[in-house]
C-alpha positions as CSV (number, residue, x, y, z in Angstrom):
1,M,-2.6,13.7,-15.2
2,E,-0.8,17.0,-15.6
3,R,1.7,18.7,-17.9
4,F,5.2,17.2,-17.7
5,D,4.0,13.9,-16.2
6,I,5.7,10.9,-17.7
7,V,3.1,8.5,-19.1
8,I,2.9,5.2,-20.9
9,K,0.4,4.3,-23.6
10,E,-1.8,1.3,-23.1
11,G,-4.4,-0.2,-25.5
12,D,-3.5,-1.2,-29.1
13,L,-1.9,1.5,-31.2
14,D,1.4,2.8,-29.8
15,K,1.2,0.4,-26.8
16,G,4.2,0.7,-24.5
17,E,5.3,4.1,-25.9
18,I,6.5,6.5,-23.2
19,G,6.2,10.2,-23.4
20,I,5.9,13.5,-21.5
21,V,2.5,15.2,-21.3
22,L,2.4,18.6,-23.0
23,D,-1.3,19.2,-22.8
24,Y,-4.5,17.7,-21.5
25,F,-7.7,18.7,-23.2
26,Q,-11.3,17.7,-24.1
27,N,-12.8,17.7,-27.6
28,D,-16.2,19.0,-28.5
29,L,-17.8,15.6,-27.4
30,H,-16.1,15.9,-24.0
31,H,-13.6,13.1,-24.6
32,D,-10.3,13.6,-22.8
33,F,-7.0,13.6,-24.7
34,V,-3.4,14.2,-24.0
35,S,-0.6,15.5,-26.3
36,V,2.7,13.8,-25.5
37,M,6.2,14.2,-26.7
38,L,8.0,10.9,-27.3
39,S,11.7,10.3,-26.8
40,S,12.1,10.7,-30.6
41,G,10.8,14.2,-30.3
42,K,7.6,13.3,-32.2
43,I,4.4,14.8,-30.7
44,K,1.3,12.5,-30.6
45,T,-2.3,12.9,-29.3
46,W,-3.6,9.9,-27.4
47,Y,-7.0,9.2,-25.8
48,A,-6.6,9.8,-22.1
49,G,-8.4,6.6,-21.2
50,N,-5.5,4.6,-22.7
51,V,-2.7,6.5,-20.9
52,K,-1.2,5.6,-17.5
53,T,0.9,8.0,-15.5
54,V,4.3,6.5,-14.7
55,C,5.8,9.5,-12.9
56,K,4.2,12.7,-11.6
57,H,6.2,15.8,-12.6
58,D,6.5,17.0,-9.0
59,S,7.6,13.8,-7.3
60,T,10.5,11.4,-7.2
61,C,9.9,8.6,-9.7
62,N,10.9,4.9,-9.8
63,T,13.1,4.1,-12.8
64,K,11.4,0.8,-13.2
65,V,8.0,0.6,-14.9
66,D,5.9,-2.2,-13.5
67,N,2.6,-3.8,-14.6
68,I,2.8,-3.0,-18.3
69,D,0.3,-5.3,-20.1
């Protein structure tokens, strides 16, 4: 997962939200997180383990999102 990738949130809170990755970082306990901007312009921080890449920033992407649980 890299900056400007399009991602979708899995898990419980914010499930199904789609955003653009602004930053990928680790906290002091070495847990991975991503900061994303939602279509509303709101910026959120999500645990990286609950985020799935839909489209890499440097590739052609499908407009259909499959396999969203």
